[in-house]
Backbone as CSV, one residue per row, in Angstrom:
resi,resn,N_x,N_y,N_z,CA_x,CA_y,CA_z,C_x,C_y,C_z
1,MET,204.607,40.229,67.043,204.256,41.557,67.519,203.761,41.498,68.951
2,ARG,202.922,40.525,69.219,202.421,40.363,70.592,203.573,40.079,71.556
3,LYS,204.489,39.222,71.096,205.623,38.869,71.940,206.465,40.096,72.234
4,PHE,206.669,40.954,71.239,207.458,42.171,71.422,206.747,43.112,72.393
5,GLY,205.416,43.213,72.228,204.632,44.081,73.117,204.670,43.570,74.541
6,LEU,204.638,42.245,74.709,204.696,41.641,76.035,206.036,41.923,76.692
7,CYS,207.093,41.871,75.896,208.431,42.133,76.427,208.546,43.571,76.907
8,ILE,207.950,44.475,76.147,207.978,45.886,76.545,207.242,46.083,77.861
9,CYS,206.070,45.456,77.976,205.270,45.572,79.203,206.020,45.010,80.402
10,LEU,206.657,43.835,80.206,207.416,43.227,81.296,208.590,44.100,81.685
11,GLY,209.256,44.649,80.682,210.403,45.520,80.950,209.988,46.744,81.742
12,MET,208.875,47.330,81.407,208.361,48.504,82.121,207.998,48.147,83.556
13,ALA,207.399,46.974,83.722,206.990,46.533,85.056,208.206,46.347,85.952
14,VAL,209.263,45.716,85.411,210.484,45.499,86.189,211.121,46.821,86.554
15,THR,211.163,47.739,85.596,211.755,49.057,85.841,211.022,49.799,86.939
16,ILE,209.693,49.772,86.882,208.878,50.446,87.898,209.077,49.801,89.256
17,PHE,209.142,48.447,89.274,209.289,47.722,90.543,210.582,48.105,91.246
18,PHE,211.692,48.097,90.514,212.984,48.387,91.130,213.191,49.873,91.373
19,SER,212.444,50.697,90.667,212.561,52.144,90.873,211.688,52.624,92.025
20,PHE,210.720,51.813,92.437,209.755,52.238,93.451,210.400,52.612,94.781
21,PRO,211.316,51.767,95.345,211.966,52.156,96.603,212.754,53.445,96.455
22,ALA,213.425,53.609,95.312,214.210,54.821,95.098,213.308,56.038,95.039
23,LEU,212.144,55.869,94.391,211.191,56.979,94.309,210.668,57.349,95.679
24,MET,210.421,56.323,96.492,209.939,56.578,97.858,210.989,57.321,98.666
25,LEU,212.273,56.896,98.565,213.345,57.550,99.303,213.539,58.972,98.830
26,ALA,213.326,59.190,97.503,213.493,60.537,96.970,212.465,61.486,97.553
27,GLU,211.283,60.965,97.888,210.226,61.790,98.445,210.419,62.034,99.942
28,GLN,211.257,61.252,100.584,211.483,61.387,102.020,212.642,62.327,102.298
29,ARG,212.532,63.062,103.409,213.655,63.874,103.881,214.256,63.167,105.089
30,ILE,215.519,62.837,104.981,216.214,62.123,106.053,217.315,63.012,106.606
31,ALA,217.432,63.045,107.923,218.474,63.841,108.572,219.275,62.953,109.503
32,VAL,220.512,63.370,109.761,221.343,62.679,110.754,221.753,63.686,111.819
33,ILE,221.986,63.176,113.020,222.330,64.061,114.130,223.259,63.330,115.098
34,ASP,224.237,64.037,115.601,225.152,63.492,116.602,224.550,63.792,117.980
35,MET,223.788,62.836,118.492,223.072,63.056,119.746,224.012,63.254,120.930
36,GLU,225.158,62.573,120.903,226.107,62.716,122.002,226.646,64.143,122.058
37,LYS,226.957,64.699,120.897,227.446,66.078,120.834,226.370,67.051,121.273
38,VAL,225.145,66.825,120.810,224.025,67.697,121.184,223.820,67.667,122.693
39,PHE,223.842,66.464,123.263,223.647,66.332,124.708,224.751,67.047,125.473
40,THR,225.992,66.872,125.028,227.137,67.490,125.702,227.093,69.009,125.623
41,GLU,226.648,69.537,124.479,226.646,70.982,124.257,225.392,71.680,124.796
42,TYR,224.423,70.911,125.263,223.201,71.497,125.837,223.571,72.246,127.111
43,TYR,223.129,73.482,127.226,223.519,74.284,128.393,223.014,73.674,129.701
44,LYS,221.875,73.003,129.667,221.357,72.365,130.883,222.238,71.179,131.299
45,THR,222.826,70.508,130.312,223.742,69.410,130.621,224.942,69.941,131.394
46,LYS,225.451,71.067,130.958,226.608,71.675,131.621,226.260,72.082,133.054
47,ILE,225.055,72.603,133.255,224.611,72.982,134.596,224.521,71.764,135.499
48,GLU,223.883,70.692,134.988,223.713,69.480,135.787,225.057,68.789,136.054
49,ASP,225.952,68.831,135.069,227.284,68.251,135.265,228.024,68.975,136.384
50,ALA,227.872,70.296,136.420,228.531,71.096,137.462,227.970,70.736,138.840
51,LYS,226.652,70.507,138.905,226.020,70.123,140.178,226.530,68.768,140.647
52,LEU,226.580,67.820,139.720,227.048,66.478,140.076,228.516,66.490,140.490
53,LYS,229.302,67.304,139.813,230.721,67.409,140.160,230.889,67.975,141.570
54,LYS,230.087,68.981,141.889,230.147,69.585,143.221,229.749,68.569,144.290
55,GLN,228.682,67.809,144.013,228.233,66.789,144.960,229.276,65.693,145.119
56,THR,229.895,65.294,144.008,230.944,64.272,144.046,232.136,64.747,144.864
57,ASP,232.495,66.015,144.738,233.616,66.583,145.506,233.324,66.545,147.010
58,VAL,232.061,66.803,147.361,231.668,66.741,148.774,231.838,65.316,149.300
59,PHE,231.402,64.344,148.514,231.541,62.940,148.907,233.004,62.561,149.067
60,LYS,233.840,63.001,148.127,235.267,62.683,148.176,235.926,63.280,149.415
61,GLN,235.521,64.485,149.762,236.083,65.132,150.955,235.729,64.345,152.211
62,TYR,234.488,63.861,152.272,234.075,63.098,153.453,234.810,61.761,153.518
63,ILE,235.019,61.143,152.341,235.774,59.883,152.291,237.193,60.110,152.804
64,THR,237.773,61.249,152.437,239.116,61.583,152.918,239.128,61.691,154.438
65,THR,238.079,62.310,155.007,237.956,62.439,156.459,237.858,61.057,157.111
66,LEU,237.050,60.175,156.517,236.893,58.820,157.049,238.208,58.043,156.987
67,ASN,238.917,58.188,155.878,240.186,57.478,155.725,241.249,57.980,156.707
68,ASP,241.219,59.283,156.976,242.147,59.847,157.962,241.855,59.282,159.349
69,ALA,240.550,59.171,159.662,240.149,58.613,160.958,240.556,57.139,161.046
70,ARG,240.411,56.421,159.939,240.791,55.012,159.921,242.293,54.861,160.145
71,GLU,243.087,55.707,159.507,244.539,55.626,159.652,244.958,55.852,161.109
72,LYS,244.262,56.788,161.761,244.563,57.065,163.170,244.261,55.833,164.043
73,ILE,243.112,55.206,163.776,242.734,54.003,164.528,243.731,52.878,164.264
74,GLN,244.158,52.760,162.999,245.120,51.723,162.626,246.430,51.891,163.407
75,ILE,246.910,53.118,163.507,248.148,53.395,164.245,247.990,53.039,165.724
76,GLU,246.850,53.422,166.302,246.603,53.136,167.716,246.515,51.630,167.955
77,TYR,245.885,50.922,167.021,245.770,49.466,167.149,247.147,48.801,167.137
78,VAL,247.989,49.203,166.185,249.325,48.609,166.069,250.134,48.872,167.344
79,GLU,250.015,50.077,167.889,250.750,50.414,169.116,250.291,49.538,170.278
80,LEU,248.961,49.361,170.409,248.422,48.534,171.486,248.796,47.059,171.293
81,ARG,248.737,46.578,170.056,249.099,45.182,169.771,250.562,44.926,170.114
82,ASP,251.422,45.858,169.693,252.850,45.695,169.981,253.118,45.753,171.484
83,ALA,252.396,46.638,172.166,252.575,46.768,173.614,252.143,45.496,174.335
84,SER,251.114,44.844,173.810,250.625,43.608,174.449,251.649,42.472,174.333
85,GLN,252.630,42.635,173.447,253.660,41.609,173.259,255.019,42.054,173.805
86,ASN,255.024,43.187,174.448,256.270,43.741,174.988,256.619,43.047,176.308
87,ILE,257.710,42.289,176.297,258.082,41.541,177.500,258.610,42.449,178.603
88,ALA,258.868,43.713,178.257,259.334,44.652,179.279,258.194,45.046,180.215
89,LEU,256.962,44.800,179.789,255.809,45.124,180.620,255.423,43.918,181.468
90,SER,254.715,44.195,182.520,254.258,43.108,183.392,253.145,42.340,182.704
91,ASP,252.851,41.160,183.246,251.779,40.343,182.668,250.451,41.088,182.681
92,ALA,250.188,41.795,183.779,248.927,42.531,183.902,248.842,43.649,182.862
93,GLU,249.969,44.340,182.661,249.984,45.438,181.681,249.809,44.904,180.262
94,ARG,250.478,43.777,179.980,250.340,43.201,178.635,248.910,42.728,178.382
95,GLU,248.302,42.157,179.395,246.915,41.697,179.250,245.980,42.879,179.025
96,SER,246.243,43.978,179.757,245.432,45.181,179.594,245.558,45.730,178.162
97,LYS,246.801,45.750,177.660,247.031,46.225,176.299,246.385,45.291,175.267
98,ARG,246.411,43.987,175.568,245.797,43.027,174.653,244.303,43.265,174.524
99,VAL,243.640,43.470,175.658,242.191,43.735,175.651,241.899,45.037,174.899
100,GLU,242.716,46.059,175.175,242.527,47.349,174.494,242.749,47.206,172.977
101,SER,243.731,46.400,172.606,244.021,46.218,171.172,242.867,45.511,170.463
102,LEU,242.227,44.552,171.174,241.068,43.871,170.592,239.913,44.848,170.376
103,ASP,239.697,45.711,171.361,238.655,46.732,171.226,238.968,47.670,170.052
104,LYS,240.247,48.052,169.944,240.660,48.958,168.869,240.529,48.273,167.501
105,TYR,240.806,46.970,167.460,240.684,46.226,166.215,239.222,46.186,165.755
106,ARG,238.316,45.982,166.725,236.887,45.996,166.385,236.473,47.380,165.893
107,GLU,237.050,48.422,166.483,236.772,49.795,166.042,237.273,49.998,164.607
108,LEU,238.434,49.404,164.320,239.000,49.500,162.972,238.108,48.802,161.955
109,GLN,237.606,47.627,162.333,236.704,46.893,161.433,235.418,47.681,161.181
110,ALA,234.904,48.296,162.232,233.685,49.094,162.105,233.902,50.275,161.154
111,LYS,235.079,50.887,161.260,235.387,52.018,160.380,235.504,51.558,158.927
112,ASP,236.102,50.389,158.724,236.197,49.833,157.371,234.803,49.613,156.775
113,THR,233.907,49.080,157.594,232.530,48.837,157.147,231.843,50.156,156.820
114,GLU,232.058,51.146,157.652,231.448,52.460,157.429,231.922,53.057,156.090
115,ILE,233.219,52.960,155.831,233.780,53.506,154.587,233.218,52.771,153.373
116,GLN,233.158,51.444,153.475,232.653,50.644,152.363,231.192,50.975,152.064
117,GLN,230.367,51.046,153.104,228.949,51.342,152.924,228.737,52.746,152.364
118,TYR,229.521,53.694,152.861,229.401,55.070,152.381,229.763,55.144,150.894
119,ASN,230.836,54.454,150.527,231.265,54.427,149.122,230.171,53.859,148.226
120,GLN,229.630,52.717,148.620,228.597,52.066,147.818,227.350,52.943,147.702
121,GLN,226.946,53.531,148.823,225.742,54.351,148.839,225.891,55.577,147.939
122,LYS,227.002,56.278,148.069,227.186,57.513,147.316,227.461,57.250,145.843
123,ARG,228.186,56.168,145.548,228.399,55.807,144.144,227.059,55.495,143.478
124,GLY,226.222,54.756,144.195,224.897,54.432,143.677,224.059,55.677,143.456
125,PHE,224.153,56.609,144.391,223.407,57.867,144.277,223.845,58.643,143.039
126,ILE,225.159,58.752,142.825,225.682,59.504,141.685,225.231,58.878,140.367
127,VAL,225.307,57.538,140.285,224.901,56.840,139.063,223.413,57.050,138.796
128,GLU,222.590,56.881,139.825,221.142,57.041,139.668,220.789,58.481,139.299
129,GLU,221.446,59.441,139.926,221.176,60.845,139.645,221.584,61.190,138.207
130,TYR,222.721,60.667,137.776,223.181,60.913,136.411,222.185,60.355,135.396
131,GLU,221.724,59.127,135.626,220.780,58.500,134.703,219.455,59.254,134.686
132,ARG,219.013,59.710,135.853,217.753,60.469,135.931,217.867,61.764,135.138
133,VAL,218.973,62.475,135.346,219.182,63.747,134.649,219.318,63.513,133.146
134,ARG,220.109,62.511,132.771,220.321,62.226,131.350,219.003,61.892,130.652
135,LYS,218.178,61.107,131.319,216.887,60.723,130.738,216.009,61.949,130.522
136,GLY,215.969,62.830,131.516,215.143,64.031,131.410,215.619,64.982,130.327
137,LEU,216.924,65.220,130.280,217.483,66.141,129.289,217.363,65.571,127.877
138,THR,217.561,64.252,127.757,217.419,63.618,126.443,215.994,63.772,125.920
139,ALA,215.021,63.635,126.824,213.611,63.799,126.428,213.361,65.219,125.923
140,GLU,213.955,66.211,126.579,213.804,67.600,126.138,214.397,67.796,124.749
141,ILE,215.572,67.225,124.518,216.240,67.354,123.217,215.429,66.673,122.124
142,VAL,214.923,65.482,122.427,214.131,64.734,121.448,212.878,65.516,121.064
143,THR,212.269,66.191,122.026,211.086,67.009,121.739,211.407,68.104,120.733
144,VAL,212.565,68.744,120.908,212.990,69.796,119.975,213.232,69.212,118.584
145,ILE,213.874,68.043,118.535,214.147,67.385,117.251,212.849,66.999,116.551
146,GLN,211.909,66.461,117.308,210.627,66.059,116.721,209.878,67.264,116.158
147,SER,209.922,68.373,116.863,209.261,69.598,116.386,209.915,70.084,115.093
148,LYS,211.235,70.042,115.071,211.977,70.467,113.871,211.659,69.548,112.692
149,ALA,211.636,68.250,112.954,211.357,67.273,111.904,209.961,67.489,111.322
150,LYS,209.000,67.735,112.187,207.626,67.953,111.737,207.510,69.253,110.957
151,ARG,208.177,70.278,111.460,208.100,71.605,110.848,208.787,71.638,109.479
152,GLU,209.910,70.907,109.360,210.699,70.970,108.133,210.522,69.749,107.230
153,GLY,209.627,68.864,107.625,209.277,67.749,106.756,210.230,66.577,106.739
154,TYR,210.965,66.375,107.828,211.838,65.201,107.909,211.006,63.995,108.324
155,SER,211.114,62.922,107.557,210.371,61.703,107.898,211.203,60.744,108.734
156,LEU,212.529,60.985,108.779,213.413,60.098,109.528,214.640,60.876,109.995
157,VAL,214.991,60.744,111.294,216.192,61.367,111.846,217.014,60.262,112.509
158,LEU,218.247,60.095,112.061,219.099,59.016,112.550,220.229,59.566,113.411
159,ASP,220.542,58.828,114.485,221.630,59.216,115.390,222.953,58.689,114.847
160,SER,223.899,59.595,114.582,225.194,59.203,114.018,226.251,58.955,115.084
161,SER,225.896,59.125,116.372,226.911,58.998,117.426,227.076,57.583,117.956
162,GLY,226.132,56.713,117.655,226.171,55.363,118.216,226.843,54.349,117.306
163,ASN,227.175,53.206,117.866,227.740,52.085,117.124,226.828,50.869,117.246
164,THR,226.981,49.944,116.312,226.230,48.699,116.370,226.867,47.771,117.396
165,MET,226.281,46.583,117.584,226.834,45.605,118.512,228.219,45.138,118.068
166,ASN,228.513,45.284,116.774,229.827,44.917,116.250,230.793,46.086,116.273
167,ASN,230.398,47.142,116.985,231.228,48.343,117.129,231.478,49.040,115.787
168,ILE,230.478,48.976,114.923,230.517,49.653,113.631,229.575,50.853,113.707
169,PRO,229.982,52.017,113.199,229.101,53.184,113.228,227.749,52.884,112.598
170,VAL,226.685,53.334,113.230,225.341,53.122,112.687,225.210,53.826,111.339
171,ILE,225.721,55.042,111.251,225.729,55.795,109.995,227.137,55.708,109.417
172,VAL,227.302,54.945,108.368,228.629,54.777,107.778,229.048,56.036,107.027
173,CYS,228.128,56.611,106.282,228.419,57.863,105.587,227.117,58.580,105.272
174,SER,227.218,59.903,105.097,226.049,60.706,104.767,226.509,62.039,104.207
175,GLU,225.618,62.697,103.487,225.916,64.020,102.952,225.940,65.026,104.096
176,SER,226.845,65.990,104.016,226.975,66.978,105.093,225.715,67.812,105.270
177,ASN,224.981,68.008,104.183,223.765,68.827,104.290,222.615,68.087,104.967
178,MET,222.830,66.796,105.269,221.821,66.031,106.003,221.979,66.188,107.516
179,ASP,223.132,66.720,107.946,223.448,66.813,109.379,222.783,68.043,109.997
180,ILE,221.954,67.811,111.005,221.248,68.919,111.667,221.753,69.140,113.093
181,THR,222.920,68.570,113.399,223.459,68.644,114.759,223.596,70.084,115.241
182,ASP,224.313,70.912,114.475,224.561,72.300,114.889,223.273,73.105,114.972
183,GLN,222.339,72.802,114.086,221.062,73.508,114.102,220.288,73.221,115.391
184,VAL,220.308,71.962,115.808,219.596,71.578,117.033,220.283,72.164,118.262
185,ILE,221.623,72.152,118.272,222.366,72.742,119.389,222.003,74.219,119.532
186,LYS,221.929,74.912,118.405,221.568,76.333,118.420,220.155,76.521,118.963
187,ALA,219.265,75.622,118.579,217.862,75.726,119.003,217.697,75.489,120.503
188,ILE,218.365,74.454,121.048,218.175,74.127,122.463,218.890,75.122,123.384
189,ASN,219.881,75.836,122.829,220.615,76.818,123.637,220.165,78.247,123.371
190,LEU,219.113,78.399,122.588,218.641,79.727,122.206,218.309,80.568,123.445
191,GLY,218.968,81.717,123.551,218.753,82.599,124.698,219.638,82.283,125.887
192,ASN,220.388,81.184,125.801,221.250,80.768,126.919,222.691,80.521,126.454
193,GLU,223.067,81.123,125.347,224.404,80.918,124.794,225.489,81.358,125.773
194,ASN,225.271,82.485,126.437,226.272,82.995,127.387,226.402,82.078,128.594
195,THR,225.270,81.504,129.021,225.298,80.567,130.151,226.132,79.350,129.819
196,ALA,225.900,78.790,128.629,226.647,77.609,128.211,228.140,77.897,128.120
197,ALA,228.472,79.046,127.536,229.888,79.412,127.379,230.559,79.638,128.728
198,SER,229.824,80.292,129.657,230.376,80.584,130.969,230.647,79.314,131.772
199,ILE,229.705,78.372,131.735,229.855,77.110,132.457,230.997,76.299,131.866
200,ALA,231.080,76.285,130.529,232.147,75.542,129.863,233.516,76.089,130.263
201,GLU,233.621,77.417,130.356,234.887,78.049,130.745,235.239,77.720,132.182
202,THR,234.218,77.752,133.069,234.436,77.444,134.490,234.899,76.006,134.668
203,ASN,234.226,75.071,133.974,234.594,73.664,134.078,235.978,73.405,133.510
204,GLY,236.340,74.179,132.476,237.649,74.002,131.876,238.776,74.458,132.778
205,ASN,238.482,75.407,133.673,239.497,75.919,134.584,239.648,75.081,135.841
206,ASN,238.688,74.174,136.072,238.719,73.338,137.289,239.488,72.056,137.034
């Protein structure tokens, strides 16, 4: 009888032990969210993207101007170099053209350096500005998510947009009712729905 009672007690203990994590999970509310989609659909993201695109277009236009100037210098250099080797000209004329071609070549090198430095500087600016904006907007979105989680009793919110180091989705599967992506998008765009739609339409036409 004692042995039977002991077996019952052990069986109950094992059942409780293995059921404990499940009971804990049952008491928790877990949500998943596609942070990349939320970030993309945020109306402020669309505004900042439009600003960066405009700034990038300005940089590209200036690069085009620099490249046009370089092409002109290149043509002048080739003409002077060829003239310095033209036997139809006198020795003095060829020497004069040779000196001019050397000066033009140095001008060409200077223009190449200018273009390279401008490219590096502006590319760096765009990358830094993008990261600064992304960090700020992400912080705003996270604040909204944290408020929602606290208000609605979520103990854990997982990002479904990322992959692991092995390029495997972090969230392999989940119930659709756990996804709060659309709810958060609605919350962060509240009162600015027309702005988001208008910017999206403008960007789509460009």
